[in-house]
C-alpha positions, 0 to 999 in steps of 0.5 A: 126876082130883082134881088135874084137878078142883082145877086146873080149879075153881082157874081158874074161881075166878080168873076170876069172882071180883071185888070190887064197887065202891061204886055210886051213881046217876051216869050218863054217856052219849055216842056214838063217831064217826070224825072224818073220815066221822063214821060211828059206830064200833061196840064201842069200849071205854069205861073210867072212872077215879078222877082222884085214886087212879087206880083203875078205877070202870067199863068198857063197850062202845059198841053197834053204833050207837057209843052207850054208857052208864055207869051206877050211878057214884059221886060224884067226879071221873074220867078217861074213856078211849075206845079202838079198834083202829086209833085213837089213844085219847081221854082226857077229864079233869075229869069231875065227877059231883055232885048238881048235875051229875046225869046227863051226856051227852057227845054225840059224841066223835070219835076223830082224831089231832088235839090239844086241842079246845073239849072239852079232850080230850087224845089219847095212844098207849097200850096197846090192849086185850089182848082185844076181842070184835067180832061173834064174833070175838076180837082180841088186840093182840100188841104187849104180847107181850114174851116173843115178842120175837125169835120168829116167828108160832109163838112169838106164837100160842103165847101167845094164848088159846085157841090152841095150837102142837104141837112140829111147828108145827101150830096148833089152836084149842080142840083143832080142828087144821082151822083156816085160817091166814091172812095179812092175810085171805088164804091164803099161799103161803109154803112152798107153804101149809104152815102150819108154815112160814108161822108160822116164816117171819113174824117176830113184830115184824112182826105187829100183831094176831091175830084168832080166829074160831071161828065165822065168819059168812057174809062169811068163807070157808066152809072150815075149822074156824074162822080165825086171821088174822094182821094184818101192821103197817101204820104209820099215824101222821102225820109221819115215824116209825120204829123199829129193832130188833136182838137176839142170843141163845143157840144162835147166833140173831140178829134184826133189824127196821126199820119206817119210815112217812111220813104227810102230807096224803093219802099214807101211805108204810110199809115193814117189813123183818125178818131172823132167823137162828139154829139150832134143835135137836131130838130125838126117838123113834118106836118101832113095834110090829107086832101082826101082823108079816109077817116076822121084825121085831117092833119097830122103834125109831127116834131122830132128832136133828137141828140146822137152820139158818134165815135167814129175811127178810121185807120188806113196803112200801106206799103208801095215797093218798086221792083225796078224804075218801071215795076211798082207793087202797092198793097194797102188795107183800111178799117172803118169802125162806127158806133152811134147812139141816138135818142129821139122824141116824136110828138105826134098830134092827129087832128080833125078838119076843124083843128080839134085833136083826135089823139096825141102821142109821144114816141121815144126812139132809142137807136144803136147803130154799130158797124165795121168795114174793112178793105184790102188793096193790091195794085201793080203797075208795069211801065215799058220802054216806050215812054207812056206805055203802062199796064196797071192792075187792081184787086180789092176786097171789101167787107162790111157788117152792121147792125141797126137796133131800134126800140120805139116806146109810144105813150098815148095822151089823154084828151080833155080827160077822156080815157085813152082807147089806143094801147101803149106797145113797145116795138123793136127793130133790129136791122143787120146788113152785111155786104162784100165787094170784089173788084178786078180791073186791068187797064192798058195805055199805048202811045200811037205816033207823037201825040196819040194814045190808045187805052183799053181796060176791063173790070168786073165788080161783084157786090154781095148783100144780106139785109135782113130786118127783124120786128117785135112787139114788147109785151108783158110776157116777152117779145113777140114777132111782127111778121108784117115788118119782118123781111129778108133780102139777099142780093148779087150785083154783078157789073162787067165792063170793057172799054176803049178810048182814043185821044189825039192832038191836032195843033191846038186841037185835042180830042178823045173818043171812047165807048165803053160796054157793061153787062150789069145784073142785079138778082135778088130774093126777097122773103117776108110773111103774108097776112096769115104769117106764112113765109113767101119769097119773091125774085127780083131782077134788074138786067141792064146791058148797054153801050156808053159813048162819050166825047171830050173835045178841047181847042187851045185859044190864044191868050191861055184860053181853052174851050172844051166840049164833053158828051156822054151817055150814061145809065143810073141803076136802082140801088139795092135799098130802092129795090128792097120792099122791107117797110121802115116803120121808125116814123109811125105816120110815114112808112118808107119802103123799095120797089122791086119794079124799079128799072134803070134811068137813062142819062144824056149829057152835054157840056161846053166849058170855056177856061181862061187864065190871066195873071192873077185870075183863073176862070171856068165857065160852062153851059150844060144840058142833062136829060134823064129818062125813066127817072127815079123819084120818091112818091108819097101813096094815099093815106091808109089809116093816117099812114102814108108810104114813101116808095121809089117810082120811075116817072117819065123824065126830067131835063136840067140845063144850066150855067156854072161859073167858078173863079179864083182870084189873087188880086192883092197880096195876102188875099185870094178867094174862090167864087162859084155860081150855078144857074139852072132850069129844071123841067119835070115831066107830068106824072098823072098817074101820081097827081103830078103835073108838069112844072118847071123851076129856075134855080141857082146856088153859090158859094165863096171862100176867102183867105187872108194873110194879115200877118206872116203866120196867120191865115184867116178863112171865111166860107159862105154858101147859099142855095135858092129854092128849086122844085124836084117833081113833087117837092118845093125845096126851100132856101138854105144858107150858111156861113163858117169862119176860121184862122190858122196861126203856125208857130215859128219853125213851121213845125206846130200850129194852132187852128180855130174854126166856127161852123154854121155860125148863124146855124141857119143850114136846113133841109126843108121842103113842101111835097105835094100831090092830089092826096097830100101836102107834106111840110117837112123841116130837119134842122141839124145843129151843126153850129160849133166851134173847134180848137186844134193843134197840129205838129209835124215832124220829119225831113223830106230830103233826099231822092223821092220815089216817083209819084203816080202819074195822072193816068195811074191816079185815074185807073180805078175811078169808076163805080158799079154800085 
């Protein structure tokens, strides 16, 4: 406990210890607008640097109306820089503050891609802010993540503050595993919507930014304990531009990507292609102790080493056409292809109470998982004469088809030379999934008065799915169906929603009030066979209708500080897989099946954040409260003939309270780092019907990313993350630690670069837990051997001269960030 307290205190001191720059009485004011529409750009980042020694002096963010103020400035000559995601930087040099000039009002500064103007502005492309806080949303620029090069979305999310990825590919936000992962604002059909497969199938090179929304407002879908939105790259530089990346590494891993864009006049064409081909090695243990055994088996111990070969291809292309300065039509399409081959060996030892072996076996699993998915998108945006008035529309269609073929060959071993009574019978599991998704959405934004804004929208999402499982035993005469493991699940999931939102500003105080109404119905049919091999069917219905309010309050404080409060009421609906009663029998001693009786979770969330910017530090801190009623968790059943079954069940609830700290430090020229710490307490209600007592756990996690530029063209990055033990209902999760390092060297001309990265250097990232109930103790550990080294070469070509077409505004970027899965 002393070590834990010391680590927490050290992190907090690192985040809040600052040096104070000598202040004067100078003042600079101005506004930030779009050069095409002349609409205000809220929350742009404004920084001031000493022109002579290049040291940071002051920083702030523009308010909701695009206005900014830099106060208490010393005398001198400075460089002003303005940044906003999706736009190129503005840099103004030779800004002088002296007794003669007094306070400076720079007027409206226009974010465009044009060159010098009458104010002698110079626009350059620079690194984006590592973190931006926008209306309760944290936007992380991931183009600076060197340690993720050659990896996938899971590798990238591992490096984002507040997020954690376990050894099974599941993502959590501040300890909450019910977070929804979206791609370009919509749920993905990749891997039939399985989050782990989605993250493994999207290459890191195809991602532009990561949006983390712990407490989404009414504009966003009400489903889930928060949202992680993966924004894919959409090149928007003027002229012809492109890049090529090639990489190779240990474990026979190879990757490549290419990006090409052409923008001229009213047309923007873009395309991205990525290929990843490599091996993944893993190992694990599963030791079960039956506390109330029904037969002679007291212990069941299992190991499962495996090697997986993945070949993943990703392609996206599109065109944006501007009919006028106020009308834009966008059409895009994407394709994902995944081919996986896996060989796994399960060694199972069933032991008696005295530890004597009762039977031992080796099961050889061969798995082929293949599938393709594609998506078509149509976007239209109409702006009006009134600034910030806008109507946007989206229609998208996505389809995915996947086949998971598995063959299990079990060989029982002789014990003490005695004949084996159990029969070796190969089994085959043939799972076929299809998913079709339709998304229709319209959003309207109307400014009211000088600072007010009303917005409303409608959305319908329809997801159709077929999940069929065939099972066979292989005999000398051929394949015989196993009816107990054969099933067919057809689902129709529809969510129809309306929302209204109003925001305004009174002096330094701004508020946003929203209400979302959703009518959701998941209707499904489960068909299987009874003990006499006669077919039967069961209907599955999960209705969910509700109103979900949200509140966002922001108070601008003196000296570049801000206080923000958010509240939302949300719901978390069970996924189709959690409702499907089909039995996953890939593990012969631990089956997994869905529960058609599940009902949605109810979620209430509160958060209070404090944001502060100094001359070389940006700091975000927050306290949060999250209450989930009717919580869904995995429960182990009583063993039957040495086999337990894991099923999702509704429990009473759980409460999480915590504090989160994020800081970005730029203390010394050539060195900056971002640090994050999250400390939380989880209280789980008792579930006596499953032998679960009430429990409380205090846990924490932290990560740090450090960037050093020892030479002019050389960048070095080190990332470390740690997740402390915690308790989730039945599971006591063990600690995990990881360390990554990377280096990048830019060749003269900045057209080409070499990169080298090493992931999980100590091979220490593991997913491990102890699950307990009145009947069972399950000790589980899976270790995906992610330790690898990759060497990459990148080449960029093209020119960004000439006028740039207007990038999407913040509101347009947000318009599809909601999920109905």
